N, C-alpha and C positions, 0 to 999 in steps of 0.2 A: 549851868545852874550851880550855885554854891552847894558843896557837899554837906553843909550844916543846915541847909534850908528847912528840910523837914523836921529835923531835931529841934530847931529854934521854934518852928511852928507848933510842934506839940506842946512846948512850954508856954506858948502864948494862947493856946486854944481855950482857955478859960475866959478870955476876954477881959481880964484884969491887967494892970500895969506890972511889968517885970523889968527890973533894971538890967542894963546890958552886963553890968558887973556880976550879978547873980547867975545870969544865964551862962556867962563865960565860965564861972566857976563850976557849975553844974555839968557843963560840956567838956571841961578841962581844955579850953582853948582861949584865945585872945579876944579882947573886946572888938578888935578890928575884924575878926572873922565873924563875930555875931552881926556886926554892922553890915558886912557883906552879905550874910545870910538874909537879914531883914530886907536889904536891897533886892535880893534875888526873889524873895517871897512876893514882893510887890511887882517886880518887872517880869519874872519868869512865870510865877504862878497866879498873877492877877489877884492877889488878896491885899486889901488895904490895911496897912499898919500905921498907927499914929505914933509919933515920937515927940515925948515932951520932957524937956529939960528938967532934971531933978526927980522925975517919976519912972521914965524908962519907956518901954515899948508896950503897946496895946493894940489888939485887933479891932477893926471897926465893929465887927460882930463875932461872938464866940464861934469856934470851929468844932463841929461834931464829926469825929472820925468814925469811920465804919468799924464795927466791933463784932468779932466773931461770937463772943458770949451772947451779946445782945440779939444777934440774928438767930442763933440757936434757940433762945428763949422764946422767939416768936414762931417757931416752926411747930406744925402739928406732929403728933407722935410718929405717924407713919413717915412724914417727910424728914423728920429728924433722923429716922433709922436709915434713910436712903442717902441723904446729902453729906458730903464731906466738904467743909467750908474752909476757904483761905482768902486772906485779904492782903494785897500788896500796896506799899505806899505808891509805888510807880512801876510801870511795865510798858513795853512797847505796844502790845496788843493782847487782851485776854484771850481772844480767839486763837492768835498764833501760839500762845503758851499752851492752851489746852489741846490744840492740834497736835503739838509735839508730844504731849502726855498720852494722847489717844493712841499714837503710833507705837508708843513704848509700853503700852498695857495699863495706861491710867485708869483709875477707879471709875466705874459707873456712878454717876451722881456727884462727881467732883465739881465744885462751884469755885471760881476765881473772880473776886471782885477787886477793883483797884480805885485808889484816890485819883491817880493820874495816868492817863494813857497817852503815850507820846506818838504813837503810830496807829491810832484807831482808824478803822475803816468801815464804810458801810456798803450797801449794795452798789453794784456797777463801778466799784473802785472809788467811791466817794469817801471823802475824809469825814470822820465823826470827831468833833471837838466840843469841849466844854470847860468852862471856867472851873478851877479846882474847888470842890465842895458843892458845886451846883447841880451835879448830876449823879446818876447811879449808873455805873458801867460794870458789867459782869458777863461772864460766859459759863455755860453749863455743859458738862460732857454727859451724854446719854447714850447708852448702847441699846439698839433695837434688834430684836430677833428678825424684824422684816429685812428684806433686801432692799437695795437701792431704788429699784423700780417701784417699790410699794411705799415710798415716802413722800409722794406727791401730795401737796397740800399741807405739809408739816408747817411751813411758815405761817400759813393761815391759822392752823390749830394753835400755835404759839400766840398769835394775835388775839384769839378768842380768850386764852388763859389770862393775858395781860388785861384785856378789856373786862373781863369778870372781876378781877381783883380791883382795878381802878374805879370801876363803877361802884363796887361795894364801898369804897372809901369815899365816894362822893364826887368823882370826877366824870362828867358825862362825855366819855371819849367815844370816837367812832373808828373804824378801820379802814384803811386805804390799801387796796390790792397792790402788791402781794405781801408787803411786810412793814407798813408803817401804822402807828397809832396816832390819831389826830385828836386835838382839843380845840374847839372853836375854829375848825378847819385849818389849823396849823399843826405842824409836826411836834408831837410831844415825845415820841420814842421810835426807835427803829430796830429792826431785827435783821441779823445776819446769820445765816445758816450755812455751815460748811461741813462736808461729810466725806467719809471714806468707807470702803467695805466692798462686799461682793454682791453680785446681782441677786443672788438668793438669800443673802444674809449670812451672818449678822452684820450690822452697820454701826459704825461709830459716828455720832453726830455732835458737833459743837455748836451751840446756840448762843449767839452773842446779842446782847441787849443793851441799848443806851437810851437813858431816859433823862429828861430835863426835869429836875426837882424844883429849882429855883432859876432865875434869869441866868442863861448860860454865857452871856457875853456876846461879842461880835461874831455872828454866824452868817453864812451866805444864803439863808433861805428863811422864810417866815417860820417862827417856832413859837411853841407855847411851853409853859412849865405847870407843874402841879400846883404851885402856889397861886396861878391864875384861877384855879378852881377852889381855892380856899382849903386844900389838903395840907393838913399840918401834922407831920409825924417824922420821926428821925429816918434817915436813910437805911439804917439797919432794920428798923421795924418795916419799912416799905419793902425791902428785899425779902424779908420773911414772908410777907403777904404774897408776893409775887411767886415765891418758890413753892408755897403751899398750893397755889392754884396750878403751877406748872407740873408739879408732881402728879396731880389728879389728871390733868389733861394729856400729859404725855404717856401716862400708863393706859389711859383709854385709847389713845392713838395707836399705841403698839398692839393693842388687841383688835381694834375695830377699824383703823384707818380714819380718813377724814370725813367719810360720808355722814356718820351721826352728828358732826359738827357743822355740816354744810348750811342748813337752815339758820342756825344761830349766827354764823358768820355773816350771812346775807342780811339778817336783822340789824346787824352792827355796821354794816357797809355804809360808808360816807357817800358813795356814788351809786347806790341802788336806784335803777330806772332814771338816772340822770345823764344828760349829754356829756360825753367824755372825748378826749383826744389822746390817742396812743402814738408815742414817738419811739423810733427804733434807731439802733446804732447805724443801721443801713436801710435805706428805702424811704418812701414817702410816709407822712403821718396818716393815721387813719381816724376819722371821726364816726361817731355812732352813739348809741345809747347803752349803757351798762346794764346788763339783764342778770347779774349775779354770777355764780361760779358753778362749774361742772363738778362732778363727783371727785375729780382729779385735783380740784382747786384751780383749774385754768379759768381765765376770765372770759365770759360770754358777752359779746358785743353785738347789737343789732345794727347793722349797717345798711346802706342803700343797696348792697348786693346780697343781703341776707345775713343770717346769723353766723358770726365768726368766733372761733375759739383761739385764745392766745395764751401761751405759756409764759412763765416769768422771763426767763432769758435776758435778752438785751432789749427790754421794752419798758417804758415809763409811762405812767397814766397821769392825765391832767383833766380836771373838771373844766368844762367849758362854761362861760359866763351866761 
C-alpha cells in the first residue's frame, strides 16, 4: 500500500475535487506519489476515486472518519468517565493490540477503534474483513473482579448490550448463539472475546466487535448492514451508542453475572424453539431443537436422546430449513 494513501484520502474526504498539484504541495511530495496513492486508495482500500482532467480527484462519496471528539460527545457522563478512546488509521488487529496492553497494565475501559484492520479475526479463527469505511471495528479492555470461571456467558451479555442499542436505533436485530448479531437472518456483527487472569480473579478481558454499517464488499458468508434497516448515523455516533450500553451491561455482569440477562437473551434469540444443527471440529453433527441457554450461557438443545448442553468451544450453530 502507498505510504501516502491515508494522507491523500484525508484530503479527499469532503467529496469535492482536489487537484493533484494542490495535494502534492500540501503533502510536500510529487504528483507521481499522489497518483500512486490514489491508485492504492482504489486497489488496496476499495474506495472509488474519480479522476477528471482539469479538475483533479474526487471520491465517489464523502468519507467520514472516526473521530475521538465526536465519540466522546455521544457518551453518557458515567461512560465518559470510564472509557479512554483511541482511533488508529490502520492496525493488524484491535484485539491483538489491546491484549498486549492488558498484559502491560493497560487501562480499564481502554477502547481502540480502527479504520482498517489488516489481520482481523473472528471466532474459530475466521477472518473478519470489511471495505474501508463500511464497518465499525473496535475492541474494549475491561477488567473484572470475577475470576475466569465466573465469566461464562459474557459473550451473550455483550450481545444483549449490542441488541439493546441497535434496536433502540431502529434495527430489528436478533442474536445467534454464542456471539453473532443477525439482521434479516444474516450476519450484521460478530463478537470475539479473549481473556487472561486467575481462576479467582481479577481477569482482564478484551472484547472485540466488528459490525457492518454499510455494504462491506465481497465476503464469504451472507451478511447484512445497518443501512439495510434504514439506520443512518455516523460511525462515531454509533460507537458512542454501543459503548453507553456496553458500560451498563458490563458493570451489571461484573456484579451479578449472566443469570439476570438470561431471559432477555432468549427473547432476542434467532433460534429459540427452532430446529438447529450443531457442527463440531471433531465428531458427527447433532440435530435438535434449540431450547434457550442455561445460567452459564451454554446452549440447550432438545435431541432424540434428551436435553443436551453445549458450551461454545469448537461448535457452530446452523438453523435447519
